[in-house]
VEXDREN-2710 file (C-alpha; in Angstrom, 1 decimal):
% VEXDREN-2710
k/r/px/py/pz
1/MET/-3.8/7.6/-13.1
2/GLU/-2.3/10.2/-16.0
3/LEU/-3.7/13.4/-15.8
4/ALA/-5.1/15.7/-18.8
5/SER/-5.8/19.3/-19.5
6/LEU/-9.1/19.5/-20.3
7/PRO/-9.3/21.6/-23.9
8/LEU/-10.3/25.3/-23.9
9/ALA/-12.5/26.8/-27.2
10/SER/-10.8/29.7/-28.6
11/LEU/-11.1/32.8/-27.2
12/GLY/-12.4/36.6/-28.1
13/ALA/-10.5/39.8/-28.4
14/GLY/-10.0/40.6/-24.7
15/SER/-11.7/37.4/-23.4
16/SER/-9.7/36.6/-19.6
17/PRO/-8.6/32.3/-19.8
18/LYS/-10.2/31.5/-16.7
19/LEU/-13.4/33.2/-17.1
20/THR/-13.8/31.4/-20.1
21/ARG/-13.1/28.5/-18.8
22/ALA/-15.5/28.6/-15.9
23/LYS/-17.8/29.6/-18.3
24/LEU/-17.6/26.9/-20.4
25/ALA/-17.2/24.4/-17.4
26/SER/-20.3/26.1/-16.3
27/SER/-22.8/25.4/-18.7
28/ARG/-22.0/21.8/-19.0
29/ARG/-22.1/21.1/-15.2
30/PRO/-25.4/21.0/-13.0
31/LEU/-26.1/23.3/-10.2
32/ALA/-23.8/21.7/-7.2
33/ALA/-21.2/21.4/-9.9
34/ARG/-21.3/24.9/-10.5
35/GLU/-21.7/26.1/-6.8
36/ARG/-18.2/24.3/-6.0
37/SER/-16.9/25.8/-9.2
38/ALA/-18.4/29.4/-7.9
39/THR/-16.1/28.7/-4.4
40/PHE/-13.4/27.9/-6.5
41/GLU/-13.0/31.2/-7.8
42/ARG/-13.3/32.6/-4.7
43/ALA/-10.5/31.0/-3.1
44/MET/-8.6/31.7/-6.5
45/ALA/-9.1/35.3/-5.7
46/PRO/-6.3/37.2/-5.4
47/LYS/-5.5/37.5/-1.6
48/PRO/-2.9/39.4/0.2
49/ALA/0.7/37.2/0.1
50/THR/0.8/34.8/3.2
51/SER/2.6/31.8/4.4
52/MET/2.3/29.0/6.4
53/LEU/3.6/27.2/9.3
54/LEU/3.7/23.5/9.8
55/ALA/3.0/22.9/13.3
56/PRO/5.8/20.4/14.0
57/GLY/4.6/17.0/14.0
58/GLY/1.4/17.6/13.1
59/PRO/0.7/16.5/9.4
60/GLY/-2.1/18.9/7.8
61/SER/-2.3/21.2/10.9
62/ALA/-0.8/24.6/10.5
63/ALA/0.1/27.5/13.1
64/ARG/-1.7/30.8/11.7
65/LEU/-0.3/33.8/12.3
66/PRO/-2.4/37.3/12.6
67/GLY/-4.0/37.8/9.2
68/GLN/-2.6/34.3/7.5
69/VAL/-4.9/32.2/5.8
70/ALA/-5.8/28.4/7.0
71/PHE/-6.0/25.5/4.0
72/PRO/-9.2/24.7/3.1
73/ASP/-10.6/21.4/4.5
74/LEU/-9.0/18.3/3.3
75/ASP/-12.8/17.5/1.8
76/ASP/-13.8/20.9/1.0
77/HIS/-13.4/19.9/-3.1
78/LEU/-13.5/21.7/-5.8
79/VAL/-14.7/18.9/-8.2
80/GLU/-17.1/16.1/-7.9
81/PRO/-15.4/12.9/-6.3
82/GLU/-16.2/9.6/-8.3
83/SER/-17.7/11.4/-11.1
84/ASP/-18.6/10.6/-14.9
85/ALA/-15.9/13.3/-15.5
86/ARG/-13.1/12.0/-13.3
87/GLU/-11.8/15.0/-13.1
88/GLU/-9.3/16.8/-10.6
89/MET/-8.0/20.3/-9.9
90/ILE/-4.2/21.7/-10.2
91/ARG/-3.6/25.3/-9.0
92/GLY/-6.9/25.8/-10.6
93/GLU/-6.4/23.8/-13.9
94/ARG/-9.1/21.2/-14.2
95/VAL/-7.6/18.2/-15.5
96/VAL/-9.0/14.6/-16.6
97/ALA/-7.5/11.7/-14.9
98/MET/-7.4/9.1/-17.8
99/PRO/-7.4/5.9/-17.4
100/ALA/-3.9/3.9/-17.3
101/LEU/-2.1/2.2/-19.4
102/PRO/-1.1/-1.6/-18.3
103/PRO/2.4/-0.5/-17.2
104/HIS/0.8/2.4/-14.5
105/ALA/-2.4/0.2/-14.0
106/ASP/-0.3/-3.3/-13.1
107/ARG/1.8/-1.3/-11.2
108/GLN/-0.8/0.5/-9.1
109/PHE/-2.2/-3.0/-8.1
110/SER/0.8/-4.4/-6.5
111/LEU/1.3/-1.0/-5.2
112/GLY/-1.8/-1.4/-3.2
113/TYR/-0.9/-4.9/-2.1
114/VAL/2.4/-4.4/-0.7
115/ILE/1.5/-1.2/1.3
116/GLY/-1.5/-2.8/2.5
117/ALA/0.5/-5.5/4.4
118/HIS/3.1/-3.1/5.8
119/LEU/0.8/-0.9/7.7
120/LYS/1.1/-0.6/11.7
121/PRO/-2.0/-1.3/13.7
122/GLY/-4.1/2.8/13.4
123/HIS/-3.3/3.0/10.3
124/VAL/-5.3/2.7/6.8
125/GLY/-4.0/3.2/3.0
126/ALA/-6.2/3.9/0.4
127/MET/-6.5/3.5/-3.3
128/GLU/-6.7/7.5/-5.0
129/LEU/-8.2/9.6/-2.4
130/LEU/-9.2/12.7/-3.3
131/THR/-7.6/15.7/-1.3
132/ARG/-8.5/19.4/-1.2
133/VAL/-4.4/19.9/-0.9
134/GLY/-4.6/23.8/-1.6
135/PRO/-6.7/26.8/-2.5
136/GLY/-6.4/25.9/-6.0
137/SER/-5.6/22.0/-5.9
138/ASP/-8.0/19.4/-5.4
139/PHE/-6.6/15.4/-6.3
140/ALA/-5.4/12.0/-5.3
141/THR/-2.0/10.1/-5.5
142/ASP/-2.1/6.8/-6.6
143/ALA/-1.9/5.5/-2.8
144/CYS/-1.6/6.8/0.2
145/VAL/-1.3/6.4/4.4
146/ARG/-3.0/8.2/7.2
147/LYS/-4.1/7.7/10.3
148/GLU/-7.7/5.9/10.7
149/GLY/-9.9/7.9/12.7
150/ILE/-11.0/12.1/13.2
151/ASP/-8.5/14.8/13.6
152/PRO/-9.3/16.0/17.3
153/ALA/-7.4/18.9/16.0
154/THR/-10.1/19.5/12.9
155/GLY/-12.9/17.5/13.3
156/GLN/-11.8/15.7/10.1
157/ARG/-9.9/12.6/9.1
158/HIS/-6.3/13.1/9.5
159/LEU/-4.0/13.7/6.1
160/GLU/-1.8/11.8/4.2
161/GLU/1.1/11.5/6.1
162/LEU/3.0/8.9/2.9
163/ALA/1.6/9.4/-0.6
164/PHE/2.7/7.4/-3.7
165/GLU/2.5/8.4/-7.6
166/ILE/3.4/6.2/-10.3
167/VAL/4.8/7.8/-13.0
168/ASN/4.4/6.3/-16.4
169/GLU/2.8/9.2/-18.9
170/GLN/2.9/11.7/-16.5
171/SER/4.7/15.4/-17.4
172/ALA/7.9/15.8/-15.3
173/LYS/6.4/19.1/-14.5
174/SER/3.1/17.5/-13.4
175/ILE/4.7/15.5/-11.2
176/ARG/6.8/17.9/-9.4
177/VAL/3.8/20.1/-8.6
178/LYS/1.7/17.9/-6.8
179/ALA/5.0/17.2/-5.0
180/GLU/5.0/20.9/-4.4
181/ASP/1.1/21.1/-3.8
182/LEU/1.9/18.6/-1.1
183/ALA/5.1/19.4/1.3
184/ALA/2.9/22.7/1.2
185/ARG/-0.4/21.2/2.4
186/GLY/1.7/18.7/5.2
187/VAL/2.1/15.3/4.1
188/ARG/5.1/14.1/5.6
189/ARG/6.6/11.5/2.7
190/PHE/5.7/11.5/-0.7
191/PHE/7.7/8.6/-3.6
192/ALA/7.4/8.6/-7.2
193/ILE/7.3/5.8/-9.0
194/PHE/9.2/6.0/-12.1
195/VAL/7.6/3.0/-14.4
196/LYS/10.4/3.9/-17.4
197/LYS/13.5/4.6/-15.6
198/GLY/12.6/1.7/-13.3
199/THR/13.7/4.0/-10.2
200/VAL/11.5/5.3/-6.9
201/GLY/12.7/9.0/-5.9
202/GLU/11.5/10.5/-2.6
203/TRP/10.7/14.4/-2.6
204/SER/13.3/16.9/-0.9
205/ALA/11.3/19.7/-0.6
206/SER/14.5/21.7/0.7
207/LYS/16.1/20.6/-3.2
208/GLY/12.9/21.5/-5.3
209/ALA/13.3/17.7/-6.4
210/PHE/13.2/13.9/-6.3
211/GLN/16.4/11.8/-4.7
212/ASN/16.9/8.7/-6.4
213/LEU/16.2/5.7/-3.7
214/ASP/18.9/2.4/-3.8
215/LEU/16.7/0.4/-5.4
216/ASP/18.2/-2.4/-2.2
217/GLY/17.5/0.0/0.3
218/THR/14.6/0.2/2.8
219/ILE/11.5/2.8/3.2
220/ASP/11.4/3.3/7.0
221/ASP/9.0/5.0/8.8
222/ARG/6.4/5.4/11.8
223/CYS/3.2/4.5/9.7
224/LEU/4.7/0.7/9.1
225/GLU/5.2/-2.2/10.5
226/ARG/8.5/-3.1/9.2
227/PRO/10.7/-1.4/6.6
228/LEU/8.9/-1.5/3.2
229/PRO/11.8/-2.6/0.6
230/VAL/12.2/0.3/-2.4
231/ARG/12.7/-2.8/-4.7
232/ALA/8.9/-4.7/-3.8
233/LEU/7.4/-0.8/-5.3
234/LEU/8.7/-2.0/-9.0
235/GLU/8.7/-5.4/-9.1
236/ILE/5.8/-8.4/-8.6
237/ALA/8.1/-10.7/-7.1
238/ALA/10.5/-8.6/-4.7
239/ALA/7.0/-7.7/-3.4
240/ASP/5.6/-10.7/-2.6
241/ASP/8.6/-11.3/-0.7
242/ALA/8.2/-8.5/0.9
243/VAL/4.4/-9.3/1.9
244/GLY/5.3/-12.3/3.1
245/ARG/8.0/-11.1/5.3
246/ALA/5.5/-8.4/6.4
247/LEU/2.7/-11.0/7.6
248/ILE/5.5/-12.8/9.4
249/ASP/6.3/-10.2/11.4
250/LYS/2.4/-8.7/12.0
251/ARG/1.6/-12.3/13.5
252/ASN/-0.5/-12.4/10.9
253/PRO/-3.3/-15.1/12.5
254/ALA/-3.8/-17.4/9.3
255/ILE/0.2/-17.1/9.1
256/GLU/0.6/-18.2/12.9
257/ALA/-2.1/-21.0/12.6
258/ALA/0.3/-22.2/9.4
259/VAL/3.2/-22.2/11.3
260/ARG/2.1/-24.1/14.2
261/GLN/0.4/-27.1/12.1
262/ALA/3.4/-26.9/10.3
263/GLU/5.8/-27.6/13.3
264/ALA/2.5/-30.1/14.8
265/SER/3.1/-32.3/11.6
266/GLY/6.7/-31.9/12.0
267/GLU/7.0/-32.9/15.7
268/ALA/5.0/-35.7/14.6
269/THR/6.6/-36.5/11.5
270/GLY/10.0/-36.8/13.8
271/ALA/8.4/-38.9/16.4
272/ALA/7.4/-41.6/14.0
273/LEU/10.9/-41.2/12.6
274/ALA/12.6/-42.0/15.9
275/LYS/10.1/-44.5/16.6
276/ARG/10.3/-46.7/12.9
277/ASP/13.7/-46.8/13.9
278/LEU/13.5/-48.8/17.4
279/LEU/10.9/-50.7/16.2
280/LEU/12.9/-52.0/13.2
281/ARG/16.1/-51.7/15.7
282/LEU/14.5/-54.7/17.9
283/LEU/13.5/-56.7/15.5
284/ALA/16.7/-56.6/14.5
285/SER/18.7/-57.4/17.0
286/ARG/15.5/-60.8/17.8
287/GLY/16.6/-61.9/14.2
288/VAL/13.4/-61.3/12.9
289/GLU/13.8/-60.3/9.3
290/PRO/10.6/-58.7/7.9
291/SER/9.7/-59.3/4.4
292/PRO/9.4/-56.6/1.2
293/ASP/6.1/-55.7/2.1
294/GLU/6.2/-56.1/5.9
295/ARG/9.3/-53.7/5.5
296/ALA/7.5/-51.3/3.0
297/ARG/4.3/-50.9/5.8
298/ILE/6.4/-50.1/8.6
299/ASP/8.3/-47.4/6.5
300/GLY/5.0/-45.9/5.3
301/CYS/3.5/-45.4/9.0
302/HIS/3.4/-42.2/9.9
303/ASP/1.0/-42.8/13.5
304/PRO/3.5/-42.7/16.4
305/ALA/0.6/-45.0/18.6
306/ALA/0.2/-47.3/15.7
307/LEU/4.2/-48.1/16.0
308/ASP/4.1/-48.1/19.5
309/GLU/1.7/-50.7/19.6
310/TRP/3.6/-53.0/17.1
311/PHE/6.5/-52.0/19.2
312/ASP/5.0/-53.4/22.3
313/ARG/4.0/-56.8/20.0
314/ALA/7.8/-57.0/18.2
315/LEU/9.1/-57.8/22.2
316/ALA/6.4/-61.5/22.4
317/GLY/6.5/-62.3/18.6
318/ALA/8.0/-64.2/17.1
319/SER/8.3/-63.0/13.7
320/ALA/7.4/-60.1/12.2
321/SER/3.9/-60.8/10.9
322/ASP/2.7/-60.9/14.5
323/LEU/3.2/-57.2/14.6
324/PHE/0.1/-57.1/12.3
325/ALA/-1.9/-59.7/14.0
END
């Protein structure tokens, strides 16, 4: 998705930008949306400074000390999911998730294709999954991976463990803010595919920046059945190769059936070749020379059973034509 801030009307003297934004938006939204807006205003009201301690190994869960405020529920949204407005909220600013241009849209299509093939059982992938990331943030990434089912600690769906965003027209500030909020929420890893630069980066919370990955390297993670080639996130041909290898490693039933069929066909072909060779050697040892048509018929036979029958006839026959009598 590409993001664009909603324009605001001119403000009168002494007007509050936050209140004017809320008032203008409220006049255009139905009751349910205005109720969500009120929830947002309460969430954004000044509070004592607090910090969150993420529980080790527990994506999305948090250990709270007395007086600390928990994150909102993952699906306690500030914007209307799947609405015509196509809105998201990022740190209190309402933005529009604009339809994408081909460089972004094409890459997003391939992104879901390649990630889905690499998922380990017990995990589910999603595209543009709206998540309440923080008190003032409610947005989706282009693709994400989470555990399937319900998190027993929260009674909600699991928080994303991996998230991916395609960056084509988005500003550096926009993607950085998303990365910071996702990391604070507990998303373990966040990757950005920079289309124009032809690079892939992983967010480093400690460095406050994306670290470029080696395009010939791989992404190893407990959510993935096999390492995901970095180049597959950028190039269609590499994506096809990666998907094929992943399906083989996962012992996909259709792939397994195709392999068995190929093996059986190869075995039958090998058996037929051996039997044809024995038949021709027998005919030569008895001084029998097949005509061109008879030789073509023998060479074109791939049925081991028919070749066995011709071999038996050759033991007693006086000519090659006796094979086909």
